C-alpha distance (Angstrom), angle and dihedral (degrees) to the residues before:
residue distance angle dihedral
M1 . . .
G2 3.80 . .
E3 3.78 124.3 .
E4 3.79 116.5 -94.4
T5 3.79 118.7 -113.5
V6 3.78 117.0 -158.6
M7 3.76 142.9 175.6
L8 3.78 115.9 -103.0
P9 3.81 117.1 -106.7
S10 3.80 108.5 -100.7
V11 3.81 92.3 -117.3
V12 3.82 91.2 55.6
A13 3.81 92.9 46.5
A14 3.82 88.8 51.0
L15 3.81 92.2 51.1
L16 3.79 92.5 49.2
G17 3.79 95.6 43.4
G18 3.79 102.9 36.8
D19 3.77 123.4 122.2
A20 3.78 124.0 -111.1
A21 3.80 111.8 -97.5
E22 3.78 128.6 -153.7
D23 3.82 118.4 -111.0
T24 3.81 93.6 15.3
W25 3.78 131.6 101.1
E26 3.77 113.0 -109.8
P27 3.82 117.2 -131.5
V28 3.78 122.7 -114.9
F29 3.80 117.8 -147.4
L30 3.79 122.2 -149.3
L31 3.80 121.1 -140.2
L32 3.80 112.6 -163.9
T33 3.79 123.0 -162.4
V34 3.81 132.3 166.4
G35 3.77 121.4 -116.3
S36 3.80 127.0 -139.9
D37 3.82 87.5 -99.5
G38 3.80 90.9 60.4
Y39 3.80 95.3 -110.0
A40 3.79 123.9 123.8
R41 3.80 120.6 -109.3
V42 3.80 122.1 -155.2
C43 3.81 124.7 -149.8
Q44 3.81 120.9 -173.6
L45 3.80 118.2 -141.3
S46 3.79 130.7 -173.1
R47 3.80 125.3 -152.5
A48 3.80 89.4 -103.0
E49 3.82 87.7 63.7
V50 3.81 97.1 48.8
E51 3.80 131.5 71.9
V52 3.81 128.9 179.9
S53 3.81 122.1 -156.9
P54 3.83 137.0 161.2
G55 3.78 115.6 -89.8
R56 3.77 134.7 -172.7
D57 3.78 125.7 -59.3
R58 3.80 93.6 20.1
A59 3.81 91.7 -61.8
D60 3.79 121.9 134.1
V61 3.79 120.2 -131.5
I62 3.79 121.5 -142.9
R63 3.79 115.4 -158.4
A64 3.78 119.8 -167.1
V65 3.78 136.9 -178.4
I66 3.80 105.3 -131.4
R67 3.78 124.7 -172.9
A68 3.82 98.8 173.1
R69 3.79 105.0 106.3
R70 3.81 94.5 -157.2
T71 3.79 91.4 52.1
I72 3.80 90.4 50.4
A73 3.81 90.3 49.1
N74 3.81 91.4 49.1
L75 3.81 92.3 50.7
R76 3.79 91.0 48.7
R77 3.81 92.2 49.7
D78 3.80 102.1 38.4
G79 3.80 106.6 10.4
R80 3.81 94.8 -149.3
G81 3.78 129.2 113.1
L82 3.77 143.0 161.2
L83 3.81 116.8 -134.3
I84 3.80 115.9 -160.7
V85 3.81 113.9 -155.3
T86 3.80 119.7 -174.9
G87 3.77 130.1 -168.7
G88 3.79 129.9 164.2
Q89 3.81 107.0 -33.5
S90 3.80 94.9 -26.0
A91 3.79 134.1 88.8
Y92 3.79 126.6 -161.8
Y93 3.81 123.8 -157.6
L94 3.79 114.1 -155.7
R95 3.78 119.0 -165.9
M96 3.77 105.8 -150.1
R97 3.78 140.3 -176.6
A98 3.78 120.7 -154.7
V99 3.78 112.6 -127.1
A100 3.80 93.9 -175.3
V101 3.78 138.3 6.0
L102 3.77 110.1 -157.3
E103 3.78 129.1 -169.5
E104 3.79 131.6 -173.9
D105 3.80 122.2 -154.6
G106 3.78 92.1 -4.5
G107 3.79 92.9 -48.0
G108 3.80 95.2 -56.4
T109 3.79 98.5 110.1
L110 3.79 127.2 69.8
A111 3.77 122.5 -154.7
V112 3.80 107.2 -84.4
A113 3.81 95.7 -128.2
F114 3.79 91.4 51.6
A115 3.80 91.5 46.9
V116 3.82 95.9 51.5
D117 3.81 91.2 46.7
G118 3.78 88.7 47.6
I119 3.81 92.7 54.5
E120 3.79 90.6 51.6
E121 3.80 91.9 48.4
R122 3.81 90.9 47.9
L123 3.80 89.8 54.1
E124 3.79 102.9 37.9
V125 3.79 99.9 38.5
H126 3.79 115.6 18.1
L127 3.79 101.2 30.1
R128 3.81 95.7 39.8
H129 3.81 92.1 53.2
G130 3.80 92.3 40.6
L131 3.80 93.6 53.8
A132 3.80 90.9 49.9
R133 3.80 87.2 61.0
S134 3.83 95.1 40.9
P135 3.82 108.4 44.0
E136 3.79 91.0 166.4
A137 3.82 92.1 66.2
G138 3.79 119.8 90.6
L139 3.78 148.0 135.9
G140 3.79 99.8 -120.0
G141 3.79 90.2 -132.9
T142 3.78 143.9 13.2
L143 3.79 123.0 -63.3
C144 3.79 127.9 -160.6
L145 3.81 116.2 -154.2
V146 3.81 109.4 -158.0
C147 3.81 122.3 -168.0
S148 3.79 111.1 -144.1
D149 3.81 97.0 -164.0
V150 3.82 100.5 46.6
D151 3.80 136.8 29.2
A152 3.80 96.7 -96.7
A153 3.79 134.2 114.4
F154 3.80 137.4 160.7
V155 3.80 131.6 -154.6
V156 3.80 110.1 -151.8
E157 3.80 133.0 -170.4
A158 3.81 120.4 177.9
G159 3.77 131.0 177.7
G160 3.78 145.5 102.3
G161 3.78 91.8 42.0
R162 3.79 92.8 -59.4
L163 3.79 136.5 103.2
R164 3.79 125.1 -152.8
W165 3.77 119.8 -176.8
R166 3.78 140.0 152.9
R167 3.76 137.7 -177.0
G168 3.79 120.0 -103.8
R169 3.76 136.2 42.2
G170 3.76 122.1 -65.3
P171 3.79 145.6 147.6
A172 3.79 111.1 -51.6
D173 3.79 140.5 161.6
A174 3.79 90.1 -118.1
A175 3.79 137.6 11.7
L176 3.79 128.1 -153.3
V177 3.81 120.1 -164.2
G178 3.80 126.9 -165.8
T179 3.77 141.7 117.7
A180 3.79 117.3 -63.3
S181 3.79 91.3 -106.6
Q182 3.81 92.3 49.5
L183 3.81 92.5 50.6
F184 3.80 91.6 46.4
L185 3.80 90.4 54.1
F186 3.81 90.9 43.7
S187 3.80 90.1 53.7
W188 3.82 86.8 62.4
N189 3.83 92.7 42.7
R190 3.80 90.9 -109.8
F191 3.81 99.2 117.9
P192 3.82 125.9 62.2
L193 3.78 116.7 -108.6
E194 3.79 89.7 -142.6
A195 3.82 90.8 67.0
L196 3.82 92.7 59.0
S197 3.81 131.4 74.9
L198 3.81 111.6 -106.2
T199 3.78 129.2 -171.8
R200 3.80 131.0 -174.1
R201 3.82 121.3 -8.7
Q202 3.79 111.7 26.1
E203 3.82 93.0 -175.2
V204 3.82 90.1 67.0
V205 3.80 91.6 54.7
S206 3.81 92.8 42.2
A207 3.80 89.2 54.6
W208 3.80 89.6 64.9
A209 3.79 90.0 79.9
G210 3.80 88.6 64.9
L211 3.81 95.3 55.8
P212 3.82 116.7 106.6
A213 3.80 118.3 -92.5
């Protein structure tokens, strides 16, 4: 008997595909896979890393940008996963089967659209709330993040418990240039500064590592 493929309930599709909102906590989804040793592995995903679209035979397709190497290996080997989606006082457990595991440049490049959205979510949701709780954290100047592979840039100023940012290039105390995926990973302190192009005040860029996650 073949496995059943179904459409996602509308409430689950809305939770996975919703837009980030100011002054609200963004959900984190858990993707569980099983390793070759029989133990479960957990991968955290934000809404910026998940996309839902219609598939064939009335089945919905969930695409996700995954950086966890063990999760990728588990999906390649076994293909099965459990995605936990929470909203309000409810939790939804989605049994999934991977139909394809794609990598670009050996797994080092995220899809550009996901990466740009991820930078915006990092700024508007996570960093804004984090700075409100950590007023001592700051950059000591303005930083311009410039994507080299897409027309996107962000001018960021953080300090005194507040975050100010806007889209587009502009005057700044320092500028950091890299691909959208590289800057997204850098924004979470997961990409080395030395691999990016830096101009002007390095201390402003180095201060990013001290901003709240």
